[in-house]
BAFI-3210 file (N, C-alpha, C; in Angstrom, 3 decimals, decimal comma, padded with zeros to 6 digits):
// residues 282
n [1|2|3|4|5|6|7|8|9|10|11|12|13|14|15|16|17|18|19|20|21|22|23|24|25|26|27|28|29|30|31|32|33|34|35|36|37|38|39|40|41|42|43|44|45|46|47|48|49|50|51|52|53|54|55|56|57|58|59|60|61|62|63|64|65|66|67|68|69|70|71|72|73|74|75|76|77|78|79|80|81|82|83|84|85|86|87|88|89|90|91|92|93|94|95|96|97|98|99|100|101|102|103|104|105|106|107|108|109|110|111|112|113|114|115|116|117|118|119|120|121|122|123|124|125|126|127|128|129|130|131|132|133|134|135|136|137|138|139|140|141|142|143|144|145|146|147|148|149|150|151|152|153|154|155|156|157|158|159|160|161|162|163|164|165|166|167|168|169|170|171|172|173|174|175|176|177|178|179|180|181|182|183|184|185|186|187|188|189|190|191|192|193|194|195|196|197|198|199|200|201|202|203|204|205|206|207|208|209|210|211|212|213|214|215|216|217|218|219|220|221|222|223|224|225|226|227|228|229|230|231|232|233|234|235|236|237|238|239|240|241|242|243|244|245|246|247|248|249|250|251|252|253|254|255|256|257|258|259|260|261|262|263|264|265|266|267|268|269|270|271|272|273|274|275|276|277|278|279|280|281|282]
n.u [140,110|136,898|135,315|132,079|129,343|126,729|125,115|124,891|123,451|122,203|123,862|125,105|127,322|129,013|129,556|130,873|133,094|134,157|134,918|136,806|138,839|139,220|140,320|142,648|144,205|144,413|145,961|148,299|148,949|149,685|151,782|153,724|153,763|152,777|153,336|152,270|150,889|147,475|145,274|143,264|139,882|137,039|134,681|132,026|129,723|130,108|128,190|125,490|125,925|125,757|123,167|121,693|122,420|121,322|118,462|118,495|118,824|116,610|114,579|112,329|112,966|112,783|111,995|110,560|108,225|104,725|102,294|100,338|101,459|103,425|101,771|100,431|102,409|103,051|101,140|101,031|101,452|104,245|105,153|103,419|104,074|106,834|106,561|105,369|102,613|101,773|099,854|100,024|099,600|097,243|098,213|096,538|096,934|097,065|095,747|093,689|092,069|088,924|087,685|086,160|086,919|089,692|089,388|088,250|090,414|092,240|091,028|090,594|093,295|094,364|092,686|093,664|096,262|095,605|093,752|092,391|092,738|089,951|089,129|088,168|085,729|087,437|086,675|085,517|082,338|081,024|077,989|075,482|072,662|069,996|069,484|071,892|074,385|077,040|076,690|076,796|079,484|082,890|085,111|087,481|087,259|085,644|087,637|089,207|087,569|086,866|089,581|090,058|088,117|088,356|090,912|093,315|095,917|096,151|097,243|096,741|094,251|093,555|091,767|088,668|085,443|082,169|079,047|075,788|074,623|076,411|079,717|082,481|085,209|088,796|091,167|094,635|095,912|095,376|095,612|095,201|092,584|091,027|091,461|090,076|087,427|087,496|087,284|084,841|082,777|083,146|082,201|079,610|078,006|077,619|075,747|076,612|077,771|080,231|080,862|081,666|082,145|079,267|078,802|077,334|075,141|073,781|070,786|069,086|066,138|064,240|061,321|058,984|055,603|053,506|051,018|048,602|046,177|043,237|040,470|038,495|039,263|041,873|045,339|047,928|051,471|053,474|056,185|056,222|054,978|056,812|059,102|058,331|057,680|060,413|061,483|059,992|060,781|063,681|064,411|065,813|066,323|066,107|067,680|067,115|064,350|063,724|062,184|063,460|064,837|063,002|059,458|057,062|053,722|051,796|053,201|053,342|055,269|057,941|061,117|063,064|065,332|066,840|068,657|071,070|072,873|076,272|077,214|074,810|073,594|071,478|071,407|072,264|069,508|067,108|063,258|060,679|058,120|056,044|055,774|058,038|061,508|064,645|066,561|069,704|072,916|073,511]
n.v [094,675|094,269|093,746|093,791|093,118|093,007|094,975|096,882|098,431|098,065|096,826|093,684|092,186|094,369|095,327|093,207|093,209|095,597|095,340|093,371|094,843|096,896|095,236|094,442|096,751|097,761|095,739|096,137|098,722|098,190|096,794|098,419|101,061|104,471|105,785|104,271|103,851|103,884|101,248|101,984|102,194|100,879|103,424|102,939|100,244|097,554|096,095|097,431|099,291|097,422|096,353|098,792|099,319|097,246|097,884|100,130|099,012|097,515|099,298|100,446|101,835|104,752|104,229|101,774|102,621|102,999|104,127|105,677|106,882|108,480|110,124|111,435|112,931|114,687|116,343|117,932|120,742|122,053|120,953|122,247|124,756|125,032|124,295|126,536|126,329|125,315|123,413|120,346|118,930|116,320|113,025|110,464|107,056|103,702|101,973|103,610|104,121|103,401|100,037|099,617|101,669|101,111|098,636|099,696|101,414|099,425|097,921|099,649|100,077|097,608|097,334|099,471|098,307|096,137|096,838|096,994|098,609|099,872|098,248|098,121|095,601|093,430|091,037|088,909|087,578|084,710|084,115|082,009|079,897|078,507|075,736|075,162|073,177|073,540|073,979|071,997|071,377|071,092|073,782|073,552|072,094|074,170|076,096|075,167|074,795|077,437|078,631|076,990|077,787|080,685|080,818|081,170|080,838|078,558|079,610|082,214|082,638|082,785|082,174|080,353|080,591|079,397|080,644|082,222|082,757|081,438|081,066|082,962|084,550|084,985|087,208|087,020|089,436|093,051|093,428|090,778|090,471|092,496|091,280|089,017|090,009|091,142|088,993|087,581|087,368|084,928|082,863|083,071|081,626|079,013|079,661|081,289|084,072|086,460|088,803|092,241|092,854|094,382|097,659|097,929|098,721|096,689|096,492|095,261|094,817|094,043|092,332|093,446|093,788|091,259|092,007|094,643|095,679|097,445|099,488|098,634|096,750|094,281|094,921|093,304|093,392|094,439|094,336|096,670|098,340|098,443|099,590|102,119|103,086|103,062|105,067|107,190|107,641|107,607|109,262|108,230|106,201|102,732|100,338|097,678|095,622|093,092|090,092|088,780|085,293|082,703|082,524|081,453|080,633|081,309|083,242|086,350|088,472|089,550|089,483|091,982|092,901|095,629|097,221|099,578|102,145|102,771|105,536|106,895|105,598|105,373|106,598|104,520|102,546|103,414|103,184|101,856|101,220|101,500|099,233|097,731|096,596|098,076|099,300|097,684|097,263|094,607]
n.w [166,481|164,908|161,890|160,304|157,972|158,606|159,719|157,275|154,521|151,153|148,345|148,636|147,716|146,976|149,533|150,726|149,198|149,894|152,434|152,518|151,183|153,151|155,297|153,982|153,803|156,442|157,415|155,609|156,808|159,614|159,100|157,568|158,283|159,116|156,678|154,490|151,188|150,500|149,069|145,941|146,032|144,191|142,947|142,039|142,017|139,700|139,037|139,161|137,013|134,778|134,925|134,427|131,779|130,564|130,970|129,576|126,923|126,790|126,239|123,892|120,393|118,754|116,195|116,586|117,927|118,370|115,759|116,758|118,825|118,096|116,428|118,541|119,659|117,728|117,906|120,175|122,299|122,410|119,838|117,951|118,384|117,739|115,051|114,159|114,126|111,597|109,265|107,950|104,814|104,585|103,475|101,835|102,768|101,451|102,864|103,943|101,760|100,346|099,936|097,446|095,763|095,418|093,898|091,739|090,750|090,386|088,305|086,238|085,587|084,854|082,759|081,030|080,516|078,854|077,039|073,687|070,465|068,602|065,878|062,265|060,908|058,907|057,470|054,989|053,574|052,910|051,338|051,636|050,379|052,216|051,845|050,307|048,646|049,796|052,269|054,600|054,453|055,851|057,045|056,151|053,837|052,560|052,133|050,256|048,124|047,349|047,031|044,804|042,794|042,788|041,962|043,529|046,357|048,969|051,121|051,274|052,326|055,704|057,846|058,148|059,234|060,498|059,744|060,457|057,768|056,237|055,647|057,202|055,952|056,377|055,175|053,932|053,747|052,972|050,380|049,176|050,142|048,705|046,095|046,289|046,451|044,026|042,351|043,008|041,393|039,933|041,387|041,319|039,414|041,129|042,776|044,937|046,776|047,485|049,901|051,464|054,941|056,435|057,645|059,979|062,865|065,319|067,210|069,775|070,863|073,490|074,926|073,461|073,015|071,579|070,722|071,030|073,079|072,622|073,384|071,836|069,855|069,200|068,345|066,126|066,704|064,145|061,593|060,146|061,974|064,128|062,861|062,340|064,784|065,962|064,214|064,934|067,821|067,804|065,738|063,618|060,884|060,639|058,877|058,389|059,830|062,029|063,620|066,448|067,412|068,326|068,904|071,100|070,688|072,613|073,909|075,206|074,656|072,546|070,958|069,110|066,509|065,191|062,698|061,929|059,936|060,944|061,126|061,608|063,717|066,539|070,152|072,620|074,612|073,936|074,182|072,512|073,022|075,826|077,470|076,531|076,559|077,295|074,478|073,419|072,146|070,036]
ca.u [138,595|136,114|134,327|131,053|128,395|125,214|124,053|125,253|122,243|122,519|124,521|125,658|128,610|129,722|129,840|131,761|134,347|134,680|135,284|138,088|139,805|139,629|141,166|144,177|144,723|144,598|147,064|149,541|149,439|150,208|153,068|154,721|153,549|151,838|153,501|151,998|149,910|146,188|144,829|142,250|138,603|136,123|133,712|130,634|129,650|130,028|126,551|124,605|126,072|125,419|121,708|121,176|122,774|120,187|117,364|118,306|118,745|115,388|113,414|111,988|113,535|111,775|111,396|109,668|106,996|103,541|102,177|099,476|102,204|104,014|100,744|100,016|103,601|102,982|099,913|101,256|101,718|105,313|105,716|102,903|104,908|108,148|106,455|104,649|101,206|101,668|099,049|100,704|098,176|097,124|098,466|095,988|097,553|096,251|094,633|092,529|091,122|087,849|088,075|085,686|087,874|090,867|088,827|088,055|091,763|093,088|090,621|091,073|094,698|094,373|092,045|094,545|097,012|094,964|092,738|092,851|092,198|088,841|089,291|086,903|085,724|087,888|086,248|084,665|081,274|080,399|076,533|074,907|071,262|069,728|069,615|072,915|075,115|078,066|076,537|077,268|080,867|083,841|085,499|088,814|086,831|085,244|088,797|089,803|086,713|087,090|090,643|089,849|087,342|088,746|092,395|094,312|096,625|095,579|097,928|096,040|093,114|094,055|090,691|087,373|084,498|080,829|078,099|074,353|074,366|077,336|080,998|083,203|086,757|089,772|092,169|096,115|096,256|094,538|095,625|094,367|091,073|090,426|091,526|088,981|086,222|087,232|086,969|083,629|081,739|083,779|081,609|078,024|077,197|077,296|074,621|077,223|078,374|081,198|080,445|082,328|081,345|078,403|079,318|075,858|075,056|072,572|070,202|068,344|064,878|063,561|060,034|058,202|054,392|053,066|049,849|048,383|044,860|042,602|039,218|037,400|039,976|043,294|046,067|049,157|052,522|054,042|057,334|056,043|054,797|058,315|059,814|057,755|057,970|061,701|061,609|059,346|061,452|064,992|064,567|066,615|065,661|066,874|068,005|066,038|064,004|063,309|062,017|064,785|064,724|061,685|058,594|055,924|052,430|051,237|053,977|052,980|056,253|058,845|062,193|063,258|066,510|067,115|069,907|071,261|074,117|077,101|077,157|073,582|073,163|071,032|072,159|071,835|068,672|065,710|062,418|059,698|056,696|056,116|056,203|059,357|062,704|065,839|067,440|071,094|073,711|073,475]
ca.v [095,625|093,400|094,369|093,192|093,665|092,758|096,288|097,591|098,405|098,139|095,797|092,830|091,961|095,458|095,435|092,240|093,595|096,835|094,623|092,807|095,958|097,489|094,184|094,373|098,185|097,722|094,753|096,769|099,960|097,772|096,204|099,315|102,395|105,500|106,038|103,410|104,347|102,891|100,968|102,651|101,639|101,473|104,368|102,540|098,869|097,492|095,321|098,365|099,659|096,329|096,511|100,063|099,147|096,310|098,463|101,184|098,384|096,921|100,334|100,378|102,864|105,649|103,455|100,680|103,088|102,836|105,161|106,577|107,758|109,636|111,209|112,459|114,005|115,863|117,307|118,564|122,346|122,130|120,907|123,207|125,994|124,859|124,242|127,678|126,134|124,738|122,200|119,888|118,190|114,746|112,092|109,162|105,713|102,672|101,347|104,691|104,197|102,406|098,892|099,765|102,667|100,327|097,773|100,472|101,683|098,158|097,520|100,679|100,217|096,566|097,721|100,170|097,658|095,255|097,596|096,913|099,585|099,339|098,025|097,611|094,200|093,147|089,599|088,767|086,696|083,843|083,923|080,579|079,688|077,521|074,422|074,911|071,944|073,786|074,215|070,892|070,798|071,517|075,024|073,199|071,784|075,446|076,800|074,418|075,009|078,885|078,755|076,451|078,921|082,005|080,716|081,608|079,754|078,170|080,298|083,573|082,698|082,610|081,573|080,398|080,101|079,155|081,700|081,736|082,776|080,936|081,255|084,040|084,288|086,065|087,199|087,189|090,991|093,824|093,123|089,656|090,581|093,019|090,273|087,736|090,568|091,556|087,576|086,891|086,913|083,691|081,770|083,223|080,129|078,130|080,582|081,901|085,418|087,094|090,365|092,369|092,978|095,496|098,622|098,332|098,547|095,884|096,712|094,329|095,555|092,963|092,537|093,996|093,050|090,635|092,537|095,763|095,617|098,649|099,406|098,049|095,546|093,940|094,992|092,709|094,363|094,048|094,870|098,337|099,183|098,552|100,268|103,543|103,582|103,538|106,567|108,416|107,717|107,996|110,138|107,537|105,003|101,379|099,691|096,310|095,275|091,792|089,336|087,833|084,329|081,808|083,024|080,607|081,019|081,897|084,219|087,865|089,377|089,346|090,531|092,503|093,381|096,751|097,513|101,292|102,404|103,351|107,000|107,299|104,637|106,380|106,397|103,054|102,435|103,954|102,231|101,982|101,035|101,692|097,946|097,124|096,832|099,189|098,734|097,392|096,622|093,241]
ca.w [165,998|164,097|161,104|159,875|157,097|158,757|159,509|156,096|153,761|149,937|147,719|149,795|147,224|147,120|150,966|151,151|148,583|150,409|153,796|151,903|150,844|154,296|155,938|153,345|154,109|157,876|157,368|155,333|157,372|160,639|158,637|157,091|159,127|158,511|155,264|153,406|150,105|150,649|147,816|145,531|145,915|143,096|143,198|141,794|141,831|138,641|138,677|138,697|135,585|133,862|135,159|133,789|130,329|130,251|130,896|128,490|125,677|126,640|125,858|122,415|119,696|118,134|115,031|116,886|118,685|117,550|115,163|117,598|119,905|117,366|116,181|119,683|119,843|116,633|118,203|121,413|122,213|122,187|118,522|117,303|118,522|117,052|113,490|113,901|113,662|110,101|109,101|106,637|104,049|104,935|102,363|102,470|102,591|100,551|103,711|104,182|100,602|100,375|099,107|096,342|094,982|094,848|092,896|090,354|090,223|089,749|087,081|085,156|085,235|084,086|081,440|080,217|080,037|078,044|075,870|072,409|069,638|067,954|064,251|061,512|060,499|057,393|056,953|053,981|054,020|051,987|051,549|051,011|050,720|053,337|051,106|049,329|048,770|050,481|053,834|055,498|054,318|056,740|056,740|055,255|052,324|051,875|051,799|049,107|046,900|047,290|046,351|043,285|042,021|042,700|041,428|044,627|046,946|050,110|052,233|051,185|053,338|057,020|058,679|057,693|060,374|059,992|060,372|060,071|056,469|055,234|056,154|057,070|055,484|057,033|054,109|054,467|053,784|052,381|048,877|048,913|050,330|047,489|045,001|046,337|046,325|042,413|041,553|043,591|040,364|039,585|041,922|041,281|038,898|042,000|043,635|046,154|046,835|048,566|050,270|052,623|056,310|056,478|058,823|060,399|064,290|065,257|068,443|070,325|071,550|074,139|075,600|072,659|072,965|070,477|070,354|071,633|073,398|072,595|073,852|070,893|069,439|069,381|067,004|066,432|066,260|062,810|061,071|059,768|063,177|064,905|062,264|062,356|066,169|066,092|063,785|065,989|069,111|067,568|064,729|062,623|059,984|060,251|057,251|058,596|061,400|061,838|064,880|067,001|068,006|068,316|070,125|071,259|070,066|073,589|074,566|075,145|074,345|071,573|070,935|067,678|065,959|064,264|062,185|061,603|059,484|061,838|061,443|061,941|064,854|067,745|071,418|073,264|075,693|073,527|074,134|071,426|073,322|077,154|078,102|075,900|077,258|076,726|073,185|073,684|071,005|069,943]
c.u [138,027|135,053|133,241|130,208|126,961|124,424|124,092|124,166|122,910|123,054|125,267|126,948|129,594|130,204|130,854|133,251|134,987|135,413|136,729|139,240|140,185|140,758|142,576|144,916|145,081|145,998|148,599|149,814|150,153|151,716|154,150|154,659|152,849|152,250|153,114|150,632|148,501|145,767|143,573|140,951|137,703|135,150|132,368|130,700|129,469|128,571|125,778|124,489|125,525|123,658|121,079|121,366|121,459|118,999|117,284|118,169|117,315|114,246|113,431|112,578|112,428|111,032|110,290|108,261|105,892|103,264|101,274|100,318|102,933|103,184|100,477|101,224|103,667|102,066|099,950|101,512|103,000|105,688|104,893|103,535|106,210|107,855|105,643|103,248|100,767|100,821|099,548|099,417|098,456|097,246|097,761|096,686|096,567|095,311|093,410|091,800|090,307|088,323|087,462|086,587|089,091|090,302|088,914|089,511|092,204|092,507|090,618|092,356|094,993|093,656|092,670|095,718|096,714|093,909|093,422|091,933|091,085|089,456|088,004|087,082|086,201|087,675|085,462|083,716|080,808|079,030|076,037|073,396|071,030|069,998|070,883|073,837|076,511|077,851|077,114|078,610|081,597|084,466|086,948|088,472|086,244|086,459|089,182|088,885|087,008|088,353|090,820|089,168|087,912|090,363|093,367|094,794|096,061|096,126|097,275|094,820|093,481|093,074|089,429|086,368|083,121|080,157|076,555|074,049|075,254|078,677|081,531|084,827|087,569|090,939|093,614|096,545|095,198|094,403|094,885|092,972|090,222|090,595|090,295|087,619|086,116|086,731|085,768|082,605|082,171|082,981|079,814|077,360|077,116|076,226|075,306|077,827|079,401|081,220|081,370|081,438|080,798|078,982|077,899|076,035|073,743|072,055|069,203|067,108|064,041|062,231|059,029|056,838|054,085|051,960|049,377|046,780|044,318|041,314|038,262|038,024|041,412|044,054|047,482|050,313|053,270|055,433|057,180|055,758|056,052|058,991|059,492|057,810|059,452|062,024|061,263|060,158|062,800|065,522|065,706|066,209|066,637|066,734|067,024|065,813|063,359|063,066|063,124|064,353|063,241|060,711|057,384|054,574|051,628|051,846|053,607|053,961|057,143|060,056|062,430|064,730|066,323|068,450|069,882|072,668|075,081|077,009|075,831|072,788|072,542|071,792|071,500|070,752|067,209|064,663|061,254|058,237|056,890|056,526|057,386|060,503|063,776|066,571|068,940|071,590|074,031|074,987]
c.v [094,178|094,026|093,493|093,766|093,540|093,822|097,356|097,550|098,575|096,773|095,024|092,415|093,083|095,613|094,494|092,644|094,719|096,403|094,087|093,855|096,685|096,682|094,273|095,747|098,206|096,830|095,492|098,116|099,203|097,240|097,263|100,629|103,148|106,060|105,455|104,158|103,238|102,472|101,769|101,644|102,087|102,349|103,821|100,948|098,647|096,830|096,238|099,042|098,891|096,412|097,689|099,991|098,133|096,682|099,492|100,326|097,838|097,869|100,354|101,897|103,538|105,042|102,472|101,316|103,162|104,152|106,253|107,494|108,805|110,689|112,154|113,308|115,051|116,761|117,962|120,111|122,638|122,127|121,693|124,543|126,177|124,898|125,680|127,515|125,868|123,382|121,675|119,159|116,854|113,994|110,857|107,985|104,901|101,920|102,482|104,681|103,111|101,154|098,909|100,607|101,863|099,162|098,435|100,776|100,719|098,061|098,580|100,512|098,625|096,742|098,554|099,394|096,689|095,602|097,547|098,094|099,175|099,308|097,689|096,235|094,045|091,834|089,883|087,340|085,938|083,536|082,821|080,591|078,332|075,696|074,337|073,522|072,227|073,948|073,128|070,653|071,743|072,654|074,713|072,920|073,082|076,100|076,281|074,705|076,625|079,166|078,204|077,436|080,034|081,861|081,487|080,559|079,695|079,010|081,744|083,897|082,155|081,743|081,261|079,727|080,021|080,246|081,320|081,866|082,157|080,686|082,583|083,715|085,463|086,109|087,490|088,735|091,830|093,616|091,912|089,591|091,408|092,277|089,460|088,532|090,845|090,242|087,051|086,598|085,573|082,595|082,045|082,015|079,252|078,739|080,822|083,232|085,470|088,536|090,633|092,602|094,331|096,440|099,042|098,185|098,078|096,228|095,795|094,890|094,385|093,367|093,462|093,263|092,635|091,450|093,579|095,682|097,113|098,443|098,521|096,912|095,383|094,027|094,232|093,534|093,681|094,706|096,448|099,017|099,498|099,557|101,722|104,063|103,756|104,851|107,469|108,626|108,205|108,859|109,615|106,496|103,809|100,969|098,392|096,281|093,964|090,969|088,833|086,514|083,788|081,956|081,923|081,214|081,734|083,057|085,637|088,653|088,996|090,150|090,716|093,035|094,307|097,138|098,759|101,245|103,031|104,682|107,782|106,465|105,709|105,874|105,035|103,646|103,160|102,778|102,592|101,946|101,075|100,502|097,352|097,501|097,840|098,613|098,791|096,962|095,208|092,652]
c.w [164,977|163,159|160,552|158,925|157,171|158,947|158,123|155,090|152,107|149,164|148,449|149,036|147,319|148,788|151,355|150,307|149,431|151,898|153,561|151,657|152,213|155,130|155,249|153,669|155,616|158,108|156,941|156,142|158,672|160,406|158,400|157,714|158,381|157,223|154,109|152,516|150,278|149,107|147,365|145,376|144,725|143,905|143,107|141,676|140,281|137,995|138,409|137,436|134,430|133,854|134,137|132,243|129,556|129,940|129,850|127,089|125,590|126,121|124,353|121,782|119,444|116,949|115,524|117,718|117,848|117,003|115,853|118,553|119,251|116,737|117,198|119,878|118,951|117,002|119,503|121,343|121,818|120,518|117,668|117,348|117,781|115,511|113,105|113,338|112,289|109,891|107,969|105,906|104,384|103,608|102,648|101,860|101,846|101,491|103,958|102,774|100,603|099,379|097,504|095,132|094,817|093,932|091,530|089,836|089,625|088,317|085,778|084,677|084,364|082,560|080,548|079,837|078,891|076,873|074,486|071,489|068,879|066,469|063,633|061,089|058,965|057,170|055,934|054,326|052,876|052,201|050,784|051,315|051,623|052,802|050,096|049,751|049,588|051,890|054,725|055,300|055,474|056,378|055,982|053,702|051,651|051,391|050,371|047,852|046,659|046,473|044,888|042,301|041,699|042,126|042,344|045,559|048,240|051,364|052,186|051,960|054,625|057,760|057,989|058,967|059,877|060,501|060,213|058,600|055,659|056,035|056,103|056,680|056,051|055,919|054,675|054,751|053,031|050,792|048,493|049,127|049,198|046,280|045,183|046,385|044,535|041,835|042,207|042,419|039,775|040,099|041,920|040,302|039,828|043,203|045,064|045,934|048,044|048,854|051,402|053,986|056,313|057,659|059,207|061,983|064,460|066,881|068,669|071,317|072,186|074,636|074,793|072,696|071,637|069,909|071,469|071,872|073,515|073,337|073,087|070,051|069,645|068,165|067,335|066,015|064,965|062,485|060,938|060,827|064,030|064,176|062,373|063,760|066,401|065,237|064,474|066,992|068,759|066,696|063,632|061,999|059,862|058,953|057,424|059,741|061,072|063,353|065,209|067,680|067,725|069,236|070,168|071,023|071,231|074,264|074,442|074,701|073,396|071,201|069,343|067,551|065,100|063,900|061,570|061,089|060,749|062,032|061,788|062,963|066,164|069,077|071,843|074,464|075,379|073,966|073,294|072,009|075,256|078,001|077,571|076,635|076,571|075,443|073,717|072,358|071,260|069,784]
res [m|a|l|s|t|d|g|v|d|g|n|k|k|f|s|q|g|l|l|i|f|l|r|a|a|i|a|q|f|m|a|n|g|p|g|t|i|l|p|v|f|p|t|k|p|t|q|n|l|q|v|k|q|k|e|k|s|a|l|p|s|n|k|a|l|p|q|k|l|q|n|t|e|d|k|t|w|a|s|i|a|r|k|g|n|k|v|t|p|a|i|p|t|l|s|a|i|p|s|s|t|q|k|n|l|r|a|d|k|e|k|g|k|h|a|k|p|s|t|c|d|h|r|l|f|l|r|l|a|k|e|h|e|w|r|p|l|a|p|s|a|i|k|e|i|i|c|k|h|l|e|c|s|l|t|e|i|l|l|i|r|r|t|a|t|g|f|a|l|t|a|n|d|k|e|t|r|q|l|l|l|d|k|s|s|m|i|s|a|q|n|a|t|i|e|p|a|s|d|l|v|t|y|n|i|p|n|v|p|v|a|i|q|f|s|n|n|k|v|f|v|t|k|d|m|v|e|a|e|i|k|r|v|t|q|a|s|p|t|t|v|r|p|h|g|k|t|k|a|v|a|p|y|q|a|w|l|a|h|f|p|r|p|h|a|p|r|v|g|f|r|i|i|d|e|s|g|f|a|l|v|y]
***
């Protein structure tokens, strides 16, 4: 009897292995007779199992599935029936929030971190005339002169800075500040005064016309006119009003500064004349 695997369909290696087992069984049967126990054949080929395991491992896991597929599964009729048609509230992610809102949130957070509490100005101001001999001196020289005349130590004055009206002094503590104020009369002979910082709010009013043209004549805007117009618009009286900056002779507009006491300061943004700009804190 001749055995062949030419007409057998399927796995070629499995067929060849089966042929080897059949030949061994027939040879054992011919040698020992009908009482021989036949060898056990494999039920399934081992190669197909390996292929299936590779195919299973190649499939993506649930965690690796895209978010869109998971969302579509949650919206199927079966999932809705299991959950009882309950709608879960949508939680917006960071990517769903507009970029402008994210910038505002971050800015507010940074602002809250670095915000400083508003404090009063505790500086002392050394007022000097324009032609005073102390004007061109350095802040370190002014510090020595002040300590000499007021009979205080150099360590009691922390900082001295130049200002438009003289110099600004920063004392070591409140007691030293009050002591310097009490002894300020000791430098009055030098035509100098020491004053505390004024509790005033300064407003810059831009683009005020230099002159107003009427049908018959042309009226130039003066300090009294600006002050009266501010009182009419804001119902508050400024302590002082003065022009701000240098204006050319041909310029049609000029900026003004108005000083108000802090408790009676008006709201920002008022306009004294239709052509003028909005008043802002200077």
